[in-house]
N, C-alpha and C positions, 0 to 999 in steps of 0.2 A: 695614255700608257701611264700607270703607275711606277713612281721613282724606282721601285725595286726592280721591276722588270726592265726599265730603262738602263739600269746598271748591268743587268744580265746582258742584254744586248750589246752594251758597250763593252763590256767582257769578251762577247764572241767576236766583235770587229777588232779588237786589240790582239785576239788569239790567231785571228787570220791574217792580221798584219805581221806579228812576229813569225808567223810560220815562213813568209816569204823571207824574212831576215835570216832565220835558221837555216832554211834551205840553201841558202847563199852561203852560209858559214861552212856548211857541209860540202857542198860541191867546188867551193873555192878554197875557204882556207885549208880546210879537213883534206880536200884533194880526194873526196871519195867518188867514185865513177857516177855518173847521174842515172844511168840505167839501173845499175844495181841498187842505188837507194831508193828509187822509184819502187823496184821490186822487193826490197825490204819493207817499205813502208806499206805496201799493199798486202803483203802476205802477213804482217802483223795484224791488219784489220781483218783479213780473213780468217785469221786463227781466232782472233777474241770474238768474232761474230759468226762462229761455226754453227751454232744452234739455230740461226736465223735463214741456212741454207736449205732447210726441209719445211714443208714439202718442196720439191723441185718444181720452180715456176714453168708455165706453159712458155713455148718459143723461148727455149733456153738458150739458144745460139743468140738470139737477138738480144737478149738480157745480157750476155756475155760481151757482146759487140758494143753493144750501147755503153755498159758500164767501163768497158776499156776506153772508150772515146773520153768519157767524162771522168774517168779515173786515172789508173796506172799510165795510159798512154799519153794523157794530158800532162800529167805529173813529169813524164820523162822527158817531154820536150820543155817543158818549163825549166826544169833543172839542167839541162843542156844549156838553154839560154842564158840562165843565171851564173855558169861559169865565166862569162864576160860581161853580162849586162849587170848593171845595179838595181837593186831591189825596187827603189824610188821608180826608175823608169820603167822598169817591168810591171809595177803596179798600174801606170798610166796605160801602157800598151794592152794589158789584159782586159781593160775597159771596152777594146773594141768587139768583145765577146757579145756585147748586148746589140748593137746593131746588126751584127752578123747572124744572131739568133734570129732577128726580126727578119732579115733576107731569107734565111732558110726557113722560116714559116711561110713566107710569101711563096716560095717555089715549092714546099712539100705540103703545106697545109692549106692553102688559099688564103692566107692572112690578107687583110685589107690594111693598108697604110696609107694615112692622111699626110696632110702637108706638114702639121705640127711634127710627128714621128720621123717624117723625111729630115725635116731641119735638125732634129736631135741626131740622127743618124750622121748627117754630113758634119755636124759640130764635133760628134765623138771621133770619128775617123780623122777629121782636121787634126784633133789634139794629138792624136795618136802618131800621125805623120810628123808634126812638129817635134815630137820626143824622137821618133825614129830616126829622122836625119839629122844627127846633132854631131857637134865636133868631136866627139870621142872617135870617130873614124869608122871604118869598115868592121873592125873586131866588135865594137859596141853595138854596131846595128846588126849584125850577123846574129849575135846573141839575142836581140831583140826579135829578129825575124823568127827565131825559135819560139820565143814567147808568144807573138802573135800567131803561130801555127797551132800553140797549145789553145788558144782562144778560138781558133778555128774548129779545132776537133771538138772542144767543148759545146760551142755553139751546135754544130751538127748532132753531137750526142743529146743536147738539151731537148732539141726539136723531136729527135726520135723518141725521147723518154716519154713524150705526150701519149704515145699509142702503148705504153706499157701500164698495166693496172698494179705491178709489184709495189710493195710498200718501200718506201726511201730506204729503210735500215736493210732489208732483205736485199736492195739492188745494193747496197755498200758491201755487204756480205760476199755475193757474188761476184762484183766487181773487184775484191780484194784476190778471190780464188782465180778468176780470169786472168786478171793482170800480171799477178806472179808468175802462172803458167807460161805466159808470153814474154815477160821480161825478164825473168832469170835466165833462160836459156840465151837470150838475145847479148844480155850482160856478158856471160860467160864466153860467147862466141866473137863479141865486139870490143870488149873492154878487158883491161888487166890492172892487177894490182889492187883488188878488192879488199884481200885480206890484210896486205901491208897498210893500206889508209886506216882500216878499222883498228889495227893493232896501234898505230900511230896516234889517232884520234882517242881511244881508250875510252873512257866513261863518258866524254862529250858525245860522241857518234851514239851511245846508247840512250842518253839523255834527249838527244836532237830526234830520234826516231821514235821514242814513246812520246814525246810531245807531238810530234807531227800526226802520229797514228791514233794516238788514245785521245790526246787533248782536242787536237783540231779534227780530225776525221771522225770520229765516235761522239765525244761529248759535245764539241761546238755545234758540230751539224745536227745532231738530235735535237738539242735544246732549240736551236733555230727553227727546224719544222715545227717543234712545238709552239714557239711563238707564232709561227705563221697560222696556226690553227685556232689561236685566240684572239690574234688581231687582223683588222684588214691589211692586205698585202699594199695598198695604198700608202698605209703608214710604213710598215716594215720596208719596203724595197727601198725607197728614198735613204733610209738610215744605213743601209749597207755601202752607201758611198762614203760613211766615215773610214773604211777600211783603206782605200787608197791614201787618204789623208794623213792616218796614223803610219802607214807603211813609209811615206815619204818623211815623216818626222823621224821614225825610229831609225830609218836607212841613214838619215843624217848623222845621227847620234852614234849609232853601233857600229856601221860599216864605212862611215865617212863618206857618202854618197855627196857628189856635188850638187848643189841645188842652184842651177843657173835660170836666166830669164825663160830659156826653152822649155826647160821642165815644168816651172810654173806656168808659162802660159798654155803648153800643153796639156797639163792637168785641168786648168780652169776649163779650157774647151771641151776636154772629154768627159769630166763630170758633170758639167753644165748640160752637154749632149744626153748624156745617160738620163740624167734627172728629167728632162724634157720626155724622154722615151717612156720611163717607167711611171710617170703621172699619167700620161694618156693610156686608158685601157686598153687591154689586147683581148680580142675575141676568142683567140684559139690557145694562147699559151698564159698559163698562171705565172705571176710576176716572180716566184721563186726558180723558175727556168731562165726567165729573162736575165736577173742578177743574180749570179752564183758565184761563189767565192770558193778558192782551193783551199 
């Protein structure tokens, strides 16, 4: 990979890592309700990509359901978790999406799993458990359970994406529409103080929303798919593991995340496990579905 493309990929990973930090600041420091923030993000994405809604894809209900899992629904669970969990610990827990995706592929697609990938799955889940049960207590662990639920939803959605022929950018467009239609009413019913939180945050919320929707969801992901078309996934997929490393570093600097031995040990186990999984080829799933960032 030429240095220019590597620097572009590095910028993508930094953007993904920053997105977790920004999301923590929005639902934590700014106290923006998480369902509302997820609905707002997906609404912006859907509005900006409206031209890709047509022609209407076949099996529209399936497209909407799958994109809700990998899009707004997953975002909502992640944002709920980030109300109490640190970005650093969330970055490690979200890695369980990789072994969960393999498990769903075994159940739904008949994927064959060898000893090497079983070891990788065990290592990843062990690393997640080390981080999940930490001294932060039940409140922090509850937040990470929501983050794990986000990974679960994303894993199921990723496997179901395999059966769709719709282009990724069209999936993003319909994901924005479907997610906003579901999440905005849920926010109005289950949450309060949306407008007050936006007024208090002022321009900071707008900046965070545009960064999340435009820079991350549209620019970073579109560029990522472009790199996947130009380079072997065996090269790209392992490089995505820079994202949790950047998240941990940025979390320590920006949000003051405590970096203890549990987090370091869990991160090493989880990243090592994911690396083993993605290096071993999958017969049914492309690696961009196995390793996916928010």
